[in-house]
C-alpha positions in Angstrom: -104.3 33.1 29.7 -101.1 31.0 29.3 -97.7 32.6 29.4 -95.1 31.6 26.8 -91.8 30.2 28.0 -88.4 31.4 26.7 -86.4 28.9 24.7 -83.3 28.1 26.6 -79.8 28.4 25.3 -79.1 25.6 22.8 -82.6 25.6 21.5 -84.6 27.7 19.2 -88.2 28.2 17.9 -88.8 30.0 14.6 -92.6 29.5 14.7 -95.4 31.0 16.8 -97.9 29.1 18.8 -95.5 26.2 19.5 -95.5 24.2 22.7 -91.8 23.5 22.8 -88.4 24.6 21.5 -86.2 22.7 19.1 -82.6 21.6 19.9 -79.8 23.1 17.9 -78.0 20.4 15.9 -74.4 19.4 16.2 -72.1 22.0 14.7 -74.4 24.8 15.8 -75.3 26.6 19.0 -77.8 29.3 20.3 -78.3 31.7 23.1 -81.5 31.9 25.1 -84.7 33.1 23.2 -83.1 32.2 19.9 -85.2 31.9 16.8 -82.4 30.1 15.0 -79.1 28.4 15.6 -75.7 29.8 14.7 -73.1 27.7 12.9 -69.8 27.2 14.8 -67.2 29.6 13.4 -64.0 28.4 11.7 -61.5 27.2 14.3 -64.4 25.9 16.4 -66.6 22.8 16.5 -69.5 21.3 18.4 -70.0 17.5 18.4 -73.3 17.5 20.4 -76.8 18.9 19.8 -78.5 21.5 22.1 -75.4 23.4 23.0 -75.1 27.1 23.9 -71.6 27.5 22.5 -69.0 25.9 20.3 -65.7 24.5 21.4 -62.3 25.8 20.4 -60.1 23.5 18.3 -57.2 22.6 20.6 -53.5 23.1 19.6 -52.4 20.5 17.1 -55.7 20.8 15.2 -57.6 23.2 13.1 -61.0 23.7 11.3 -61.3 25.9 8.2 -65.0 25.5 7.8 -68.1 26.6 9.7 -70.7 24.4 11.3 -68.4 21.5 12.0 -68.7 18.8 14.5 -65.0 18.1 14.9 -61.6 19.6 14.3 -59.0 18.1 12.0 -55.7 17.0 13.3 -52.6 18.7 11.8 -51.1 16.2 9.3 -47.5 15.0 9.5 -45.0 17.6 8.6 -47.2 20.3 10.1 -48.0 21.8 13.5 -50.3 24.3 15.3 -49.2 25.7 18.6 -52.5 27.6 19.3 -56.1 26.8 19.7 -59.0 27.9 17.5 -57.0 28.0 14.3 -58.1 27.5 10.8 -54.9 26.0 9.5 -51.6 24.3 10.4 -48.1 25.6 9.8 -45.5 23.7 7.9 -42.5 22.5 9.9 -39.6 24.6 8.7 -36.3 23.2 7.2 -34.2 21.6 9.9 -37.4 20.3 11.6 -39.9 17.5 11.0 -43.1 16.0 12.5 -43.8 12.3 12.0 -47.1 12.3 14.0 -50.4 14.0 13.5 -52.1 16.5 15.7 -49.0 18.0 17.2 -48.6 21.6 18.5 -44.8 21.7 17.7 -42.2 20.3 15.3 -39.3 18.1 16.2 -35.8 19.2 15.5 -33.5 17.1 13.3 -31.0 15.3 15.5 -27.2 15.6 14.9 -26.2 13.4 12.0 -29.4 14.2 10.1 -30.8 17.2 8.2 -33.9 18.4 6.4 -33.6 21.0 3.6 -37.3 21.3 2.9 -40.4 22.3 4.9 -43.4 20.2 5.8 -41.6 16.9 6.0 -42.4 14.0 8.2 -38.8 12.9 8.8 -35.2 14.1 8.6 -32.7 12.6 6.3 -29.5 10.8 7.3 -26.2 12.5 6.4 -24.8 10.3 3.6 -21.5 8.6 3.8 -18.6 11.1 3.3 -20.6 13.7 5.2 -21.5 14.6 8.8 -23.5 17.0 11.0 -22.6 17.7 14.6 -25.5 20.1 15.4 -29.3 19.9 15.7 -31.9 21.5 13.4 -29.8 21.7 10.4 -30.8 22.0 6.7 -27.7 20.3 5.2 -24.7 18.1 6.1 -21.0 19.1 6.1 -18.5 17.5 3.8 -15.6 15.5 5.3 -12.5 17.4 4.4 -9.4 15.9 2.6 -7.6 13.6 5.0 -10.9 12.4 6.5 -13.6 10.0 5.6 -16.9 8.6 6.8 -18.1 5.2 5.7 -21.4 5.3 7.6 -24.5 7.4 7.4 -26.1 9.6 10.1 -22.8 10.5 11.7 -21.8 13.6 13.7 -18.1 13.6 12.8 -15.7 12.3 10.3 -12.9 9.7 10.8 -9.3 10.5 10.3 -7.5 8.6 7.6 -5.3 6.1 9.4 -1.6 5.8 9.0 -0.8 4.1 5.7 -3.8 5.7 4.0 -4.7 9.1 2.5 -7.6 11.0 0.9 -7.0 14.0 -1.4 -10.6 14.8 -1.9 -13.5 16.0 0.2 -16.8 14.1 0.9 -15.3 10.6 0.7 -16.6 7.4 2.2 -13.2 5.7 2.3 -9.5 6.6 2.6 -7.1 5.2 0.0 -4.3 2.8 0.8 -0.9 4.1 -0.1 0.2 2.3 -3.2 3.3 0.2 -3.5 6.5 2.2 -3.4 4.9 4.8 -1.1 4.1 5.1 2.6 2.4 7.4 5.2 3.4 7.4 8.9 0.8 10.0 10.0 -3.0 10.2 10.3 -5.4 12.5 8.4 -3.1 12.9 5.4 -4.0 14.0 1.8 -1.2 12.2 0.1 1.5 9.5 0.6 5.2 9.9 0.8 7.6 8.4 -1.8 10.1 5.7 -0.8 13.5 7.2 -1.5 16.3 5.5 -3.4 17.7 2.6 -1.5 14.3 1.8 -0.1 11.2 0.0 -1.4 7.7 -1.1 -0.4 6.1 -4.1 -2.0 2.8 -3.8 -0.1 0.0 -1.2 0.0 -1.3 0.7 3.0 2.1 0.9 4.7 3.5 3.3 7.3 7.2 3.0 6.3 9.5 1.8 3.6 11.8 -1.2 3.7 15.5 -0.9 3.2 17.0 -2.7 0.4 18.8 -5.7 1.9 22.5 -6.5 1.3 23.0 -7.8 -2.2 20.2 -5.6 -3.6 19.9 -1.9 -4.6 17.4 0.7 -5.8 18.6 3.8 -7.6 15.1 5.3 -8.1 12.4 6.5 -5.7 8.8 5.2 -5.4 9.7 1.6 -6.2 8.0 -1.6 -5.1 11.1 -3.8 -5.3 14.8 -3.6 -4.9 17.0 -4.9 -7.7 19.4 -7.8 -7.3 23.1 -6.9 -7.9 24.1 -8.4 -11.2 27.0 -10.9 -11.6 30.3 -9.2 -11.0 28.9 -6.8 -8.5 27.9 -6.8 -4.8 26.4 -4.6 -2.1 27.4 -5.3 1.6 25.1 -2.8 3.2 21.4 -2.1 3.6 19.7 0.7 1.8 22.1 0.7 -1.2 21.4 2.8 -4.2 23.9 1.0 -6.4 26.1 -2.0 -6.4 29.9 -2.1 -6.1 32.2 -3.7 -8.6 34.2 -6.8 -7.6 37.8 -5.7 -7.7 40.7 -7.2 -9.6 41.5 -10.6 -8.1 37.9 -11.3 -7.2 34.6 -12.2 -8.9 30.9 -13.0 -8.4 29.1 -15.5 -10.5 25.7 -15.1 -8.8 23.2 -12.3 -8.6 22.0 -10.6 -5.4 25.2 -11.0 -3.4 26.6 -9.1 -0.5 30.3 -9.9 -1.2 32.6 -11.0 -3.9 34.5 -14.3 -4.1 38.3 -14.4 -4.1 40.0 -15.9 -7.2 41.4 -19.3 -6.2 45.0 -20.3 -6.5 45.7 -21.1 -10.1 43.4 -18.4 -11.4 43.4 -14.6 -11.7 41.3 -11.7 -12.7 42.9 -8.5 -14.0 39.6 -6.6 -14.7 37.0 -5.5 -12.2 33.3 -6.3 -12.3 33.7 -9.8 -13.5 31.6 -12.9 -13.1 34.4 -15.4 -13.1 38.2 -15.8 -12.8 40.5 -16.8 -15.5 42.6 -20.0 -15.3 46.3 -19.5 -15.5 47.4 -20.7 -19.0 50.0 -23.4 -19.6 53.5 -22.3 -18.6 52.1 -20.1 -15.8 51.1 -20.4 -12.2 49.5 -18.6 -9.3 50.1 -20.0 -5.8 48.0 -17.4 -4.0 44.3 -16.4 -3.9 42.9 -13.1 -5.0 45.5 -12.2 -7.6 45.1 -10.2 -10.8 47.8 -11.9 -12.8 49.6 -15.2 -13.1 53.4 -15.8 -12.7 55.5 -17.4 -15.4 57.2 -20.7 -14.7 60.9 -19.9 -14.1 63.7 -21.7 -15.9 64.1 -25.2 -14.7 60.3 -25.5 -14.4 57.3 -26.0 -16.7 53.5 -26.4 -16.5 51.6 -28.2 -19.2 48.1 -27.8 -17.6 45.8 -24.8 -17.1 44.7 -23.3 -13.8 47.7 -24.5 -11.8 49.0 -23.1 -8.5 52.6 -24.2 -9.1 55.0 -25.3 -11.8 56.7 -28.7 -12.1 60.4 -29.1 -11.8 62.2 -30.5 -14.9 63.0 -34.1 -14.2 66.6 -35.4 -14.2 67.8 -35.9 -17.8 65.9 -32.7 -18.9 66.3 -29.0 -18.6 64.5 -25.7 -19.4 66.4 -22.5 -19.8 63.5 -20.2 -20.7 60.5 -18.7 -18.8 56.9 -19.6 -19.2 57.4 -23.0 -20.7 55.0 -25.9 -21.0 57.5 -28.7 -21.2 61.2 -29.5 -20.4 63.8 -30.4 -23.0 65.8 -33.6 -23.2 69.5 -33.2 -22.6 71.3 -33.1 -25.9 73.8 -35.8 -27.1 76.8 -36.5 -24.8 75.1 -34.4 -22.0 73.3 -35.4 -18.9 71.5 -34.0 -15.9 71.3 -35.9 -12.6 69.3 -33.3 -10.8 65.7 -31.9 -11.2 64.7 -28.3 -11.9 67.8 -27.4 -13.9 68.3 -24.8 -16.5 71.0 -26.7 -18.4 72.6 -30.1 -18.9 76.1 -31.2 -17.9 78.8 -32.3 -20.3 80.4 -35.7 -19.6 84.2 -35.3 -18.9 87.1 -37.7 -18.9 87.6 -40.7 -21.0 83.9 -41.8 -20.9 81.8 -39.3 -22.8 78.8 -41.5 -23.2 75.6 -41.0 -21.2 73.0 -43.5 -20.2 69.6 -43.7 -21.9 67.9 -41.5 -19.3 70.6 -38.9 -19.7 71.0 -38.8 -16.0 74.7 -39.9 -15.8 77.8 -40.5 -17.8 79.3 -44.0 -18.5 77.6 -47.4 -18.7 77.0 -50.0 -21.4 74.7 -49.0 -24.3 72.6 -51.1 -26.6 72.7 -50.5 -30.3 69.5 -48.5 -29.9 70.9 -46.4 -27.1 74.0 -45.8 -29.2 72.1 -44.4 -32.1 70.0 -42.5 -29.8 73.0 -40.7 -28.6 74.2 -40.1 -32.2 77.5 -41.8 -31.4 79.2 -43.3 -34.5 79.1 -47.0 -34.3 82.7 -48.6 -34.4 
């Protein structure tokens, strides 16, 4: 009589009178003397036939069904730290996993963040924001006075001198406008150029003084103003212009000094663009005067803008002030000197004067005789 043999582990026989045992298929297993095979549990697998046990899914993989020949790798954004598991865990916010079949997640680097779970990558902090730490779910805003013009940054940049930023979360700082300045870093506003100063460019760290000949009475100005005619400014940083005094003038704009009235002219009012020529009968021998002088008796001046008066010629005289001409000596009078205030009377037996009325005596023509109003005999 033959003796039956036991089916070995990994095989089975569910019929009687058989000469051999059958192998368990892949995804199943059996112990010895089995009449059937058992499917691999969830979290397990068996890729080969005729096995006595199933294999446990390694960390980074899972199997949620029975009787399977392989495990499934955890997809991106998930992980599984243990073996024999039926599912993978989602990477939490602040973490990511860009590979499959991994037992752990990766932390977001500084300069990046991830606000959601189960993500294959972290997001770069946008411009205007930053993140100095790892494993973060959000980025931090750059505060006023700072900026960040790049992504994925761990810190913000200070606004440079000459710039400012009043708002948070900004990519750029703003250049100080004309008429303003900022000497310091990380500022939220610019400073105003005060009166007497200006700034004609943007992004500047200081204001410019108004140069001599210019002024600026207001603050926050891009330009200084040229002093008008009749005014001047000798110093830098002027807030107003000075009036040219009496005896001086300025016929140009933007000047640092006044001009002195020339001889023959005057100016009796301040803040003037020109001097006044002395009128006929007057003179001014000096510069920078506020009035003209009258021609004295014995003198005259027919022209304007003269520095001196002319002496009356011999044969003439002038006994009044401020005259434009001299008078001819009257009949029977003469004057042999210049610059005189009166004529001389001929004395003695010869009371006739010559035609120039410069001397007594002499022979006269008929014309000269009548000119002297002497009765003809």
